[in-house]
Every structure is written in C-alpha cells, then in structure tokens.
PyMOL CGO cylinders between C-alpha atoms (Angstrom):
from pymol import cmd
from pymol.cgo import CYLINDER

trace = [
    CYLINDER, 31.83, -39.52, -29.10, 33.46, -40.64, -25.98, 0.3, 1, 1, 1, 1, 1, 1,
    CYLINDER, 33.46, -40.64, -25.98, 36.03, -42.65, -28.26, 0.3, 1, 1, 1, 1, 1, 1,
    CYLINDER, 36.03, -42.65, -28.26, 37.09, -39.39, -29.77, 0.3, 1, 1, 1, 1, 1, 1,
    CYLINDER, 37.09, -39.39, -29.77, 37.20, -37.42, -26.61, 0.3, 1, 1, 1, 1, 1, 1,
    CYLINDER, 37.20, -37.42, -26.61, 39.16, -40.43, -24.84, 0.3, 1, 1, 1, 1, 1, 1,
    CYLINDER, 39.16, -40.43, -24.84, 41.78, -40.44, -27.96, 0.3, 1, 1, 1, 1, 1, 1,
    CYLINDER, 41.78, -40.44, -27.96, 42.08, -37.24, -29.59, 0.3, 1, 1, 1, 1, 1, 1,
    CYLINDER, 42.08, -37.24, -29.59, 43.65, -34.08, -28.70, 0.3, 1, 1, 1, 1, 1, 1,
    CYLINDER, 43.65, -34.08, -28.70, 41.88, -30.87, -30.26, 0.3, 1, 1, 1, 1, 1, 1,
    CYLINDER, 41.88, -30.87, -30.26, 45.18, -30.46, -32.39, 0.3, 1, 1, 1, 1, 1, 1,
    CYLINDER, 45.18, -30.46, -32.39, 44.62, -34.00, -33.88, 0.3, 1, 1, 1, 1, 1, 1,
    CYLINDER, 44.62, -34.00, -33.88, 40.94, -32.97, -34.60, 0.3, 1, 1, 1, 1, 1, 1,
    CYLINDER, 40.94, -32.97, -34.60, 42.11, -29.98, -36.25, 0.3, 1, 1, 1, 1, 1, 1,
    CYLINDER, 42.11, -29.98, -36.25, 44.55, -31.77, -38.35, 0.3, 1, 1, 1, 1, 1, 1,
    CYLINDER, 44.55, -31.77, -38.35, 41.83, -34.28, -39.30, 0.3, 1, 1, 1, 1, 1, 1,
    CYLINDER, 41.83, -34.28, -39.30, 39.49, -31.16, -40.10, 0.3, 1, 1, 1, 1, 1, 1,
    CYLINDER, 39.49, -31.16, -40.10, 42.34, -29.57, -42.07, 0.3, 1, 1, 1, 1, 1, 1,
    CYLINDER, 42.34, -29.57, -42.07, 43.10, -32.87, -44.14, 0.3, 1, 1, 1, 1, 1, 1,
    CYLINDER, 43.10, -32.87, -44.14, 39.26, -33.19, -44.88, 0.3, 1, 1, 1, 1, 1, 1,
    CYLINDER, 39.26, -33.19, -44.88, 38.89, -29.75, -45.97, 0.3, 1, 1, 1, 1, 1, 1,
    CYLINDER, 38.89, -29.75, -45.97, 41.56, -29.86, -48.28, 0.3, 1, 1, 1, 1, 1, 1,
    CYLINDER, 41.56, -29.86, -48.28, 40.38, -32.97, -49.95, 0.3, 1, 1, 1, 1, 1, 1,
    CYLINDER, 40.38, -32.97, -49.95, 37.25, -34.54, -48.60, 0.3, 1, 1, 1, 1, 1, 1,
    CYLINDER, 37.25, -34.54, -48.60, 37.53, -37.56, -50.78, 0.3, 1, 1, 1, 1, 1, 1,
    CYLINDER, 37.53, -37.56, -50.78, 41.06, -38.36, -49.72, 0.3, 1, 1, 1, 1, 1, 1,
    CYLINDER, 41.06, -38.36, -49.72, 40.17, -41.73, -47.96, 0.3, 1, 1, 1, 1, 1, 1,
    CYLINDER, 40.17, -41.73, -47.96, 39.42, -44.86, -49.52, 0.3, 1, 1, 1, 1, 1, 1,
    CYLINDER, 39.42, -44.86, -49.52, 35.86, -45.98, -49.51, 0.3, 1, 1, 1, 1, 1, 1,
    CYLINDER, 35.86, -45.98, -49.51, 35.28, -49.17, -47.31, 0.3, 1, 1, 1, 1, 1, 1,
    CYLINDER, 35.28, -49.17, -47.31, 33.54, -51.91, -49.08, 0.3, 1, 1, 1, 1, 1, 1,
    CYLINDER, 33.54, -51.91, -49.08, 29.98, -52.85, -47.60, 0.3, 1, 1, 1, 1, 1, 1,
    CYLINDER, 29.98, -52.85, -47.60, 29.58, -49.62, -45.37, 0.3, 1, 1, 1, 1, 1, 1,
    CYLINDER, 29.58, -49.62, -45.37, 27.38, -47.56, -48.02, 0.3, 1, 1, 1, 1, 1, 1,
    CYLINDER, 27.38, -47.56, -48.02, 30.05, -45.20, -48.65, 0.3, 1, 1, 1, 1, 1, 1,
    CYLINDER, 30.05, -45.20, -48.65, 32.12, -44.65, -45.39, 0.3, 1, 1, 1, 1, 1, 1,
    CYLINDER, 32.12, -44.65, -45.39, 35.69, -43.62, -45.87, 0.3, 1, 1, 1, 1, 1, 1,
    CYLINDER, 35.69, -43.62, -45.87, 39.09, -44.56, -43.97, 0.3, 1, 1, 1, 1, 1, 1,
    CYLINDER, 39.09, -44.56, -43.97, 42.09, -42.29, -43.73, 0.3, 1, 1, 1, 1, 1, 1,
    CYLINDER, 42.09, -42.29, -43.73, 45.32, -42.17, -41.98, 0.3, 1, 1, 1, 1, 1, 1,
    CYLINDER, 45.32, -42.17, -41.98, 46.60, -39.17, -39.91, 0.3, 1, 1, 1, 1, 1, 1,
    CYLINDER, 46.60, -39.17, -39.91, 49.96, -38.80, -37.76, 0.3, 1, 1, 1, 1, 1, 1,
    CYLINDER, 49.96, -38.80, -37.76, 49.91, -37.49, -34.27, 0.3, 1, 1, 1, 1, 1, 1,
    CYLINDER, 49.91, -37.49, -34.27, 52.21, -34.24, -33.98, 0.3, 1, 1, 1, 1, 1, 1,
    CYLINDER, 52.21, -34.24, -33.98, 51.70, -34.41, -30.41, 0.3, 1, 1, 1, 1, 1, 1,
    CYLINDER, 51.70, -34.41, -30.41, 53.25, -37.87, -29.89, 0.3, 1, 1, 1, 1, 1, 1,
    CYLINDER, 53.25, -37.87, -29.89, 55.64, -37.51, -32.94, 0.3, 1, 1, 1, 1, 1, 1,
    CYLINDER, 55.64, -37.51, -32.94, 53.99, -40.28, -34.98, 0.3, 1, 1, 1, 1, 1, 1,
    CYLINDER, 53.99, -40.28, -34.98, 53.55, -40.16, -38.69, 0.3, 1, 1, 1, 1, 1, 1,
    CYLINDER, 53.55, -40.16, -38.69, 50.72, -41.50, -40.62, 0.3, 1, 1, 1, 1, 1, 1,
    CYLINDER, 50.72, -41.50, -40.62, 51.83, -45.24, -40.64, 0.3, 1, 1, 1, 1, 1, 1,
    CYLINDER, 51.83, -45.24, -40.64, 51.98, -45.31, -36.68, 0.3, 1, 1, 1, 1, 1, 1,
    CYLINDER, 51.98, -45.31, -36.68, 49.43, -42.92, -35.95, 0.3, 1, 1, 1, 1, 1, 1,
    CYLINDER, 49.43, -42.92, -35.95, 45.49, -42.85, -36.24, 0.3, 1, 1, 1, 1, 1, 1,
    CYLINDER, 45.49, -42.85, -36.24, 43.06, -44.22, -38.65, 0.3, 1, 1, 1, 1, 1, 1,
    CYLINDER, 43.06, -44.22, -38.65, 39.70, -42.38, -38.82, 0.3, 1, 1, 1, 1, 1, 1,
    CYLINDER, 39.70, -42.38, -38.82, 36.49, -43.21, -40.61, 0.3, 1, 1, 1, 1, 1, 1,
    CYLINDER, 36.49, -43.21, -40.61, 34.17, -40.53, -41.79, 0.3, 1, 1, 1, 1, 1, 1,
    CYLINDER, 34.17, -40.53, -41.79, 31.53, -39.78, -44.23, 0.3, 1, 1, 1, 1, 1, 1,
    CYLINDER, 31.53, -39.78, -44.23, 31.50, -37.26, -47.05, 0.3, 1, 1, 1, 1, 1, 1,
    CYLINDER, 31.50, -37.26, -47.05, 28.02, -36.28, -48.39, 0.3, 1, 1, 1, 1, 1, 1,
    CYLINDER, 28.02, -36.28, -48.39, 29.28, -34.24, -51.50, 0.3, 1, 1, 1, 1, 1, 1,
    CYLINDER, 29.28, -34.24, -51.50, 25.78, -32.93, -52.84, 0.3, 1, 1, 1, 1, 1, 1,
    CYLINDER, 25.78, -32.93, -52.84, 25.43, -31.63, -49.24, 0.3, 1, 1, 1, 1, 1, 1,
    CYLINDER, 25.43, -31.63, -49.24, 28.80, -30.64, -48.50, 0.3, 1, 1, 1, 1, 1, 1,
    CYLINDER, 28.80, -30.64, -48.50, 28.83, -32.46, -45.17, 0.3, 1, 1, 1, 1, 1, 1,
    CYLINDER, 28.83, -32.46, -45.17, 31.47, -34.37, -43.47, 0.3, 1, 1, 1, 1, 1, 1,
    CYLINDER, 31.47, -34.37, -43.47, 30.74, -36.43, -40.52, 0.3, 1, 1, 1, 1, 1, 1,
    CYLINDER, 30.74, -36.43, -40.52, 33.71, -37.97, -38.26, 0.3, 1, 1, 1, 1, 1, 1,
    CYLINDER, 33.71, -37.97, -38.26, 32.36, -41.51, -37.28, 0.3, 1, 1, 1, 1, 1, 1,
    CYLINDER, 32.36, -41.51, -37.28, 35.26, -43.43, -35.64, 0.3, 1, 1, 1, 1, 1, 1,
    CYLINDER, 35.26, -43.43, -35.64, 38.88, -42.74, -34.57, 0.3, 1, 1, 1, 1, 1, 1,
    CYLINDER, 38.88, -42.74, -34.57, 41.44, -45.34, -33.70, 0.3, 1, 1, 1, 1, 1, 1,
    CYLINDER, 41.44, -45.34, -33.70, 44.95, -46.02, -33.23, 0.3, 1, 1, 1, 1, 1, 1,
    CYLINDER, 44.95, -46.02, -33.23, 46.62, -47.98, -35.66, 0.3, 1, 1, 1, 1, 1, 1,
    CYLINDER, 46.62, -47.98, -35.66, 47.78, -50.63, -32.91, 0.3, 1, 1, 1, 1, 1, 1,
    CYLINDER, 47.78, -50.63, -32.91, 44.21, -50.90, -31.64, 0.3, 1, 1, 1, 1, 1, 1,
    CYLINDER, 44.21, -50.90, -31.64, 42.53, -52.17, -34.69, 0.3, 1, 1, 1, 1, 1, 1,
    CYLINDER, 42.53, -52.17, -34.69, 43.97, -53.80, -37.73, 0.3, 1, 1, 1, 1, 1, 1,
    CYLINDER, 43.97, -53.80, -37.73, 41.04, -54.48, -40.00, 0.3, 1, 1, 1, 1, 1, 1,
    CYLINDER, 41.04, -54.48, -40.00, 37.27, -53.58, -39.53, 0.3, 1, 1, 1, 1, 1, 1,
    CYLINDER, 37.27, -53.58, -39.53, 35.55, -56.53, -38.37, 0.3, 1, 1, 1, 1, 1, 1,
    CYLINDER, 35.55, -56.53, -38.37, 32.18, -57.70, -40.48, 0.3, 1, 1, 1, 1, 1, 1,
    CYLINDER, 32.18, -57.70, -40.48, 30.20, -56.40, -37.61, 0.3, 1, 1, 1, 1, 1, 1,
    CYLINDER, 30.20, -56.40, -37.61, 31.51, -53.08, -37.54, 0.3, 1, 1, 1, 1, 1, 1,
    CYLINDER, 31.51, -53.08, -37.54, 31.15, -52.54, -41.26, 0.3, 1, 1, 1, 1, 1, 1,
    CYLINDER, 31.15, -52.54, -41.26, 27.39, -53.71, -40.83, 0.3, 1, 1, 1, 1, 1, 1,
    CYLINDER, 27.39, -53.71, -40.83, 27.03, -51.02, -38.11, 0.3, 1, 1, 1, 1, 1, 1,
    CYLINDER, 27.03, -51.02, -38.11, 28.81, -48.38, -40.36, 0.3, 1, 1, 1, 1, 1, 1,
    CYLINDER, 28.81, -48.38, -40.36, 26.65, -49.09, -43.01, 0.3, 1, 1, 1, 1, 1, 1,
    CYLINDER, 26.65, -49.09, -43.01, 23.53, -48.82, -40.76, 0.3, 1, 1, 1, 1, 1, 1,
    CYLINDER, 23.53, -48.82, -40.76, 24.85, -45.68, -39.44, 0.3, 1, 1, 1, 1, 1, 1,
    CYLINDER, 24.85, -45.68, -39.44, 25.39, -44.16, -42.88, 0.3, 1, 1, 1, 1, 1, 1,
    CYLINDER, 25.39, -44.16, -42.88, 22.00, -45.11, -43.71, 0.3, 1, 1, 1, 1, 1, 1,
    CYLINDER, 22.00, -45.11, -43.71, 20.67, -43.15, -41.13, 0.3, 1, 1, 1, 1, 1, 1,
    CYLINDER, 20.67, -43.15, -41.13, 22.66, -40.03, -41.76, 0.3, 1, 1, 1, 1, 1, 1,
    CYLINDER, 22.66, -40.03, -41.76, 21.67, -40.12, -45.35, 0.3, 1, 1, 1, 1, 1, 1,
    CYLINDER, 21.67, -40.12, -45.35, 17.87, -40.29, -44.48, 0.3, 1, 1, 1, 1, 1, 1,
    CYLINDER, 17.87, -40.29, -44.48, 18.49, -37.24, -42.26, 0.3, 1, 1, 1, 1, 1, 1,
    CYLINDER, 18.49, -37.24, -42.26, 20.03, -34.89, -44.72, 0.3, 1, 1, 1, 1, 1, 1,
    CYLINDER, 20.03, -34.89, -44.72, 17.52, -35.41, -47.44, 0.3, 1, 1, 1, 1, 1, 1,
]
cmd.load_cgo(trace, "trace")
C-alpha cells in the first residue's frame, strides 16, 4: 500500500476506479501471473497522457465482482515486469483467489 500512497493522488486513484468500473476487463492479462491485468492511465495533475503516465496492475474476479489494485508505477520507473515480479503476482493472485472462494 505504501507504493500507491507515495505515488498517487486521490484524483488518480478515482480515475483508475472510474476506468475499471466502466470496463473491468480493459487491461491485458499478463502471462505467468494467474490472471493479473496491466493497464495504463494518464495523470491529469501532471498533465501526462496514458503513454507518459502510470501503469497499474490489478485483479478482476468476474464471478465475484471484485477488483483489486495490486501495483501502481510510473512508466519511466519500470519498463517490463521481471520474472520475479510476475512470480510474486502469481502468488498473490493465488492467495486472493483462495480467500474469496
């Protein structure tokens, strides 16, 4: 949670929420993560569009109508997710899936 609090304004978080409520399947599924999705969002406060803004990783559990924001990062901080990060996301996704059954 610290990562999100350090990076995001409430406005940005509300923009993410709005995007996901409109289309919870908007992000591409990240291979090797057990269903985590990656999407882009601009930052209106810094006047950055989607290409120069933020990336976020989230989980959408269709049958349960749950969306969980997992990770938020600036494009210039992380280009691609490492194998270790994908492995950790897969572990987190497994734990979330077990807890909502």
